C-alpha positions in Angstrom: 94.0 15.4 25.3 91.3 13.0 24.4 88.4 11.8 26.5 87.6 8.2 27.4 87.1 5.8 24.6 83.4 5.2 23.6 81.8 2.0 24.9 81.3 -0.6 22.2 77.8 -1.9 22.9 78.1 -4.5 20.2 81.0 -6.3 21.9 80.2 -9.6 23.8 78.9 -8.9 27.2 81.4 -9.7 30.0 81.2 -9.2 33.8 83.8 -9.3 36.5 85.1 -12.8 37.0 84.0 -13.7 33.4 85.3 -16.8 31.8 88.5 -16.2 29.8 88.5 -15.9 26.0 89.2 -19.7 25.6 85.7 -20.4 27.1 82.4 -20.6 25.3 81.3 -17.3 23.7 77.9 -15.8 24.8 75.2 -15.6 22.1 73.5 -12.3 22.5 70.0 -12.0 21.1 68.7 -9.0 19.1 67.2 -6.7 21.8 64.7 -3.9 21.5 66.0 -0.6 22.9 63.2 -0.4 25.5 62.5 -4.1 25.6 60.6 -4.2 28.9 58.2 -1.4 27.8 57.8 -2.9 24.3 57.0 -6.3 25.8 54.5 -4.9 28.2 52.7 -3.0 25.5 52.5 -6.0 23.3 51.1 -8.1 26.2 48.6 -5.3 27.0 47.5 -5.3 23.3 46.9 -9.0 23.4 44.8 -8.8 26.5 42.9 -5.8 25.2 42.1 -7.5 22.0 41.1 -10.7 23.7 38.7 -9.0 26.1 37.2 -7.0 23.2 36.4 -10.0 21.0 35.1 -11.9 24.0 32.8 -9.2 25.5 31.6 -7.1 22.4 28.2 -8.5 21.3 28.2 -9.9 17.8 32.0 -10.1 17.4 32.3 -13.9 17.8 29.3 -14.7 15.6 30.7 -12.5 12.9 34.0 -14.3 13.1 32.3 -17.7 13.1 31.0 -16.8 9.7 34.6 -16.8 8.4 35.1 -20.3 9.7 31.9 -21.5 8.3 32.6 -20.0 4.9 36.0 -21.8 4.7 34.4 -25.0 6.0 32.0 -25.1 3.1 34.8 -24.9 0.5 37.3 -27.4 1.7 39.6 -28.9 -1.1 41.5 -32.1 -0.8 45.0 -30.6 -1.3 44.4 -27.7 1.1 42.9 -30.1 3.7 45.9 -32.3 3.5 48.2 -29.3 3.9 46.2 -27.9 6.9 46.1 -31.3 8.7 49.8 -31.8 8.1 50.4 -28.4 9.7 48.1 -29.3 12.5 50.4 -32.3 13.3 53.8 -30.7 12.7 53.2 -27.5 14.7 51.4 -29.4 17.5 53.0 -29.8 20.9 54.5 -33.2 20.5 56.0 -32.9 17.0 56.9 -29.3 17.6 58.9 -30.1 20.7 60.6 -33.0 18.9 61.6 -30.6 16.1 63.0 -28.0 18.5 64.7 -30.6 20.5 66.4 -32.2 17.5 67.5 -28.8 16.2 68.9 -27.8 19.7 70.8 -31.1 19.9 72.3 -30.5 16.4 73.5 -27.0 17.4 75.0 -28.5 20.6 76.6 -31.7 19.4 77.4 -30.9 15.8 77.9 -27.1 15.8 79.4 -27.5 19.3 77.6 -24.5 20.8 75.6 -25.3 24.0 74.8 -21.7 24.7 73.3 -21.1 21.3 71.4 -24.4 21.5 69.8 -23.4 24.8 69.0 -19.9 23.5 67.5 -21.3 20.3 65.3 -23.7 22.3 64.0 -21.0 24.7 63.2 -18.6 21.9 61.4 -21.3 19.8 59.3 -22.5 22.8 58.5 -19.0 24.1 55.5 -18.6 21.8 53.8 -21.7 23.4 54.5 -20.4 26.9 53.0 -17.0 26.1 49.9 -18.5 24.4 49.2 -20.7 27.3 49.3 -17.8 29.7 47.0 -15.7 27.6 44.6 -18.6 27.1 44.1 -18.7 30.9 43.5 -14.9 31.1 41.0 -14.6 28.2 39.4 -18.1 28.3 37.6 -17.7 25.0 35.5 -20.7 23.8 36.6 -22.4 20.6 34.4 -22.4 17.5 31.6 -24.9 18.0 32.3 -27.8 15.6 28.6 -28.5 15.4 28.1 -25.2 13.6 30.7 -26.0 10.9 29.9 -27.7 7.6 33.0 -29.9 7.7 34.9 -29.9 11.0 38.3 -31.4 10.3 39.7 -31.6 13.8 36.9 -30.9 16.3 38.2 -29.2 19.4 36.3 -27.7 22.3 37.2 -25.8 25.4 38.1 -22.2 26.6 41.6 -22.1 25.1 40.8 -20.5 21.7 42.6 -17.2 22.2 45.4 -17.0 21.1 46.5 -20.0 18.9 49.3 -22.1 20.3 50.2 -23.4 16.8 50.6 -19.9 15.4 52.4 -18.6 18.5 54.9 -21.5 18.1 55.3 -20.8 14.4 56.0 -17.1 15.0 58.5 -17.8 17.8 60.2 -20.5 15.7 60.5 -18.0 12.8 62.3 -15.7 15.2 64.6 -18.4 16.5 65.6 -19.5 13.0 66.3 -15.9 12.0 68.4 -15.3 15.1 70.5 -18.3 14.0 70.9 -17.0 10.5 71.4 -13.4 11.5 74.6 -12.0 10.0 74.8 -14.6 7.2 73.8 -14.4 3.6 70.7 -16.5 4.4 69.3 -14.1 6.9 66.8 -12.4 4.6 65.7 -15.7 3.0 65.1 -17.2 6.5 63.2 -14.1 7.6 60.9 -14.2 4.6 60.4 -18.0 4.8 59.7 -17.7 8.5 57.1 -15.0 8.0 55.4 -17.0 5.2 55.4 -20.1 7.4 53.7 -18.2 10.2 51.0 -16.8 7.9 50.3 -20.3 6.4 50.0 -21.8 9.9 47.6 -19.0 10.8 45.5 -19.7 7.8 45.4 -23.4 8.5 43.9 -22.9 12.0 41.0 -21.0 10.7 40.6 -23.3 7.7 40.4 -26.3 10.0 37.9 -24.4 12.1 39.5 -24.6 15.6 40.2 -20.9 15.9 38.7 -17.5 15.0 40.6 -15.0 12.8 41.4 -12.8 15.8 42.8 -15.8 17.7 45.5 -16.2 15.0 46.1 -12.5 14.7 46.7 -12.1 18.4 49.2 -15.0 18.2 51.6 -12.8 16.3 51.5 -10.2 19.1 51.7 -12.8 21.8 54.7 -14.5 20.4 56.5 -11.2 19.6 55.9 -10.1 23.2 57.4 -13.4 24.4 60.5 -13.0 22.2 61.1 -9.4 23.1 60.9 -10.1 26.8 63.0 -13.2 26.6 65.7 -11.5 24.5 66.0 -8.8 27.2 66.1 -11.2 30.1 68.5 -13.5 28.2 71.0 -10.7 27.4 70.7 -9.5 31.0 71.0 -12.7 33.0 72.3 -15.5 30.8 76.0 -14.2 30.7 76.0 -14.2 34.6 74.9 -17.9 34.5 77.3 -19.0 31.8 80.3 -17.3 33.4 79.6 -19.1 36.7 79.3 -22.6 35.2 82.3 -24.9 35.4 84.2 -25.5 32.1 83.1 -29.2 32.4 79.6 -28.0 31.6 80.7 -27.2 28.1 82.5 -30.3 26.9 81.4 -29.7 23.3 81.6 -25.9 23.1 84.0 -24.4 20.6 87.0 -22.7 22.1 87.4 -19.1 21.0 
């Protein structure tokens, strides 16, 4: 006599009244085992770091020295690279890139669910950075104190960097798309390198402190961890309740 069959937790999530197998297949995101706790701890780490660098005497002047040192050694090639990154990973161009990729996934790859999931993951870094900016309200490096300010910005939105947070979240989104393929490791490595280069560019230009860009990795990771948990929990319920007409381009499985 055998006991009940073990539950296959890797199988696609289905609930009562779920769409039949001919409908669109749900795209599950990689999820941390204790995603809510992990996400909360990452958020707490960002806030703790932000309050520390803002309130500890001498911390900001010491970091400003890094920006000033880079500002004194600008090179034409590096400046062109940094300014290009400033544009591409900015809100306007970044949203255009994410939107174009999502449309491609939907209309060409015929997977609306995956297109929506990709867009949400890629944009989650921006959302997280804006929330933490409001909480910490750290002033940006004073461009008047830089030898060669390339893109002067002022305001209390220095911590963390939106550009870097977007780059990190985009790297996650691209890896999630490639997961399970022979390109997954290449995409993961390229995404990590991309995020590091974007982080360097923000300090090189002089619009962020080193801890601003370091905190962006934590902030974006927190956003992705929490989003993945919420997506896997609630998105199947939404997908299963939408009419079939909402997926005119989805593949039939």
